[in-house]
C-alpha positions, 0 to 999 in steps of 0.5 A: 913345627913347635918343639913343645908339641906332643907326638900325637899333635905333631902327627895330627898336623901332618895328617891335615897337611897331607890331606890338604895337599891331596885335596889341592892335587885333586883340584889341579887334576880336575882343572886339567881335565876340565881344560882338556874338555874345553879344547875338545878332548884331543889325544894329548896329555897335560903334565903339571908343574909337579910332573903329574900327568892328566889324560886318557890312559886308553889313548896314545897322546900326540904330545903333552902340554907342560903347564909350569904353574897353577896360574897359567892352568887357571887362565888357560881355562878362562880363554884357552886360545889366547892364554896358550899363546901368552903362556907359551911365549913366556915359557910358562907353558911348553909342548913336549912333542912336535909343535905343529902336530900338536896344534894341528890335532888341537885345531881339529878338536876345538869346538866351533864357536860363533860370536854374538852381534855385540862381539862382532861390533866390538871386534870391528872397533878393535881392528881399525884399518883407517889410514892411520890405523892401517899404518900402525898395524903394518908397522907393528908386523912388518917394520920390526927389521928386515934382517929378521925376515932375511933369516928365514924367507927366500932370498933375494925376493923375500916372499912372505906369501904362499909359495907354489909347489908343482913338485913337492920336492922343490926348495923354497926358492924354487917354489916361490919362483914357481908362484910368481910365474903362476901369477904372471901366467894367470894374468897373461902378462905381455911386454910393455903392459902397465901393472899396478901392485897393491901391498908389494911386500919387499918388492920381489914380485914387482921386480920379477914381473918387470925382469921376466915378463917385460912389464912396467910396474908401479907398486904401493906399500905403507911399510917403510922398511919394506919399501926401503928394501924394495928400492935398494934391490931394484937399484942393484938389479937395474930395474928402476926404469921399469919399477916404481915403489911408492910408500903410500896406501892402496886407497891413493892409487891412481893411474891407468893400468892393464893389470891389477895384482895384490898378493897378501894384502886383502887380509890386512885391510878389513872387510868393511874396506872391500867395496872401497878397494873394488872402487880403486880397481874400477877406477884404474883398470882398463876395459880389457884389463885383468886383476888377481887377488891372492889372500889368506881366507876361510871357509866361512866368515870368522875372525882371526885367532885372538892371540895372533890378532893381538900379538902378531897381526893387528887388524888382520881379517882373512875373508871367506869367498862370499866376503871377497865378492864384495870387492867384485860384485858392486863393479860387475867384475867377472870372476874368471878363476878361483884356486885354493892353494891351502896345502901349498901354504902349509908346505911353505910354512913348514919351510919357514918354520924350519929355517926360523928354528935354525936361526933363533940363536941369531935373534937373541941379541936384538929380541927377547925370548918372549918375542922369539917363542911367540913367533915360533908358535905363530909360524907353527900355529899357521902351518897347523891351521892350513893342514887342519883346514881352518885356513885357506889360500885363495887366488881369484882372477877377475876382469871386466864383464865384456872382456872376451880376450880370454884363453879357451882352456886353462892349459896356458897355466901349466904349459908355458914357462912352467917353472 
């Protein structure tokens, strides 16, 4: 301030500056309230960079959204779902309180929106699952390093899919073991059968089926890192005479099999490819064969969370049950059993998130903070999506229409090798 100004001039300038500051603060608070309305007015507060809190004083908030700058606030208004992921990853937005609990609350309040026909076309173009596109998408998520996943998945099976908790007190390892038994019992596996698995992950289920049920497995996957790990474990467990791991796309499966199984692949291949998957199964499954598809799903057709699809799972589209039927109906497959394990996946993700948070300090030599925070958000957000019911987990058992060799009741699922 210039020293030749008189006291009255200085006072007027300070008054104007203070008035401008109050105007800006009111504008920031208005934007924050508008953001709360945009996400359905959940019982949360917004804490701005100047520590001013915005929210309903009559409610007890479950958490507080800490926004560290005005730019983040404005972009959150433009696209709350996408930019929350972006700004949380970079640290420009944080949550004071329980992260999964906050996300669950927001998911339950978010307005439901449907895209236009044009947006659906654009979405399909972005989510390319051609042979080349599928390899690129899978490499983005699964080839970031086996050591990363080893820190928070079960060992040695490395099951990156929903576990099964007949007893909620089970450890992650026990529940993943129970999941594999549950699948094998559904498929009525018998020694000597030929099984083909599409999208085998790190090979845990294929090795389990061969070791515990005496079947011969051929497993396909396009992730180089996962196939490398699966082959190494098969050698260590002396299962190479019963398990064959092939680094190739499911579209190239050939042979003649008693059983088809796919756990956690369908959500990656794109809705437009379901009929093609059905054709592959139809070509390789014997007349008395059975199949099981285990997939993340939705109650009605919708695309994946935009931030997760962009940053974590490119090309992923969890299907509704009606969309899944595109796999079965053109080839007259009979659906025998549909089970929804939604809450089992929420519990699985709770275990993963706890292990991940305990291991985050181990990742800092290889991954930056944006990656580490982004994956924490992804795991917490996925857990919340299952508890809030916006995501489902379907297991669909099917067979040929004239296969009458079926159990008379469902008791075989629970009283034979229960764990």
